[in-house]
N, C-alpha and C positions, 0 to 999 in steps of 0.2 A: 167268640162270636161278637161282631161289632154291631152296636145299636145305632139307630138314626140320631141325628143331632137333636137335642132338646127332649129326648125320650126319657132319660134317667139313667141310673147306673145300678149295678149290682156289685156290692163289695163283699169280700171275704174278710170277716172280722178276725182280729188276732186272738191268739190263745187257743186252748183246747176247749171248745164249746160244743154243746149238743146241736145247736142251730147256728152255724157260723156265717150264713149268707144273709145280707141285708140289702133290700132294694131302697133306693133313695131317689126322689124326684125334686125338681126345682119348681116351686110354687110362685115365685116372684123375685123381685130385686129390691134392694134397699136404695136409699138416696146416694149412698157411697159407691154403688155399683156391685155390691156383693150379692150373691145368690141366697135366697131364703129357701132352705131345703127341708123336705119332709121325709122322715123315716117311716117306712111302711111296715116294719116288723122284722122278725128274724125267721129264717127257714132252714131246714136241714139239708137241702141241696140247691144247686144253682138253678135247675129247671123250675122248681117251685117258686123261687124268688122271681124269675123271669115271668112266670104266669101271673104272679101278684102284680108285677109292674104292668103287664098287659091289661089286667083287669082294672087297674087304676086309670088307665087311659080310655078303656071302653066305658067305664062308669065313673067319671070324675066326681060326681056328687056323693058317692058312697065311701069316700076316704074318711076314715075315723081320725079324730084328733088324738094325738098322743103328746105327752109332756116331755118326751125325749128329744133332745136336739143334738145333732152331730155337726 
């Protein structure tokens, strides 16, 4: 399934994990032109990760800060 431009991505993380799907959104850009990306958590299936990605766009103020950077 293809997502719109600027919407974010859902990645399948490597290894044998309980929750291998991770949605990631771009929150801004650095002065060098690199994307500042936000990890939204890990989920057990792709549809749950897509739902979290949609929820983050519906309510952008409710995104919790995490100390994990990818």
